[in-house]
N, C-alpha and C positions, 0 to 999 in steps of 0.2 A: 217542663219541671215537675207536673204533676201534683195532685190531689197531695195537700199536707196539713199536720195538726200542728202547733207552734205551742210554746210554753215559756214562761220563765221562772228559774226555782229563783227565790230568794236566800233562803235559809233551809238549814238540815232539818227534817222531820223531828219532832219530840218519840220519844219511844211510845208513848200513848197512841199520837198521830199515826205512827208506820204499823202498830197493830191495828189498829181502825182498816187503813189504807192495804193491807195484807187479806183483812179479813174480807173487804169487800171484791179484792181481786178472787179470793179464793169462790165466791159467791158466784162472782160473773164466771168461773170457770164450769160450776154446777150448772149455771139455767144457760149455758153456750149449747148450741145446738151443732156444731161439728166446724166450727169456722176458725177456732183458736188453737193454738198448740202452744204450750208451756215450755221454755226453753227450760231443759235439766241440767244444764253446765253447771250450773253453781247448788252447794245446797239450800236449804231450806233458810237456814239461819244467815244466810247470805244477806246483806243489807242491799240487795237488788230485787227487782221483779222484773224479768222480759219475757216476753211473747211475740207473737208474730201470726198470720194467717194461715193455713194447713195447705201443705203441696200447692198448687198452681194458685191457690189463694192467698198466698204468702206475698208481701213484697218488702216493705224495710221492718227491721224488729223493733219494736217498742219498750224502751227502757227506762225505767224508773228507780231512779236513785235516794236512798235515805238521805244520804249526805251531798249538800252541794258539792259541786265540782267548781271548775275556773270558767267552763263553757256558758256563756251568757246567751247563744244561739240554740235554743233547744225543741226539735222537730223529730216530727216522723212521717215520712211520706206513706199512705197508703192506697194510694192509687184508686181510691173509691171501692176498694174490694171490701167484702162484708166484717172483717175483723178491724175495719176504722169504728163502727158502734162500739165494741171494745176499748179502744183507745181513747175516743171522747167521751165514754162514758167514765173510764178512770181520771182523766184529767178532770172533767165536772166534779168528781166525787173528793178530790183532791182539792179541787178550788174551792167547794162549800164546805167542808169538813176540816179543811186546815191551815195554817197559815204560812205554809211551806209555799205556796205557788201564788206568786203576784197577778200573772195575767193567762189567759187561755185563748187560741183562735186558731181556727180554723180557715181554709181557703174559701168554703161558701160565706164565710161572715167578713166583714171587713174590720170591723172593730173589736177592738181587743175587750175580753169580758172581763 
């Protein structure tokens, strides 16, 4: 199955929350030392943040949606590749700074946060 991060999105982000999340993501890209690649498929004003690891360091794409969809089981398998740190950082930031995610968890930690 591989190493995986999980989360529960209980509602849409507010516009203010989404602005904070996007700023944090931009900061993360600035601090990155070459492990993250931004998905340029969607324009910046689209309500998605999409990224993965670079080249052979990629695994499964991380997708953060502004609007809650019908998926109850959200996850991103990273196989412990270096971009996992960015995935977990964004999940932790969102949980701590918004009300959109009620739970986050990763395979290393047995309990939901």
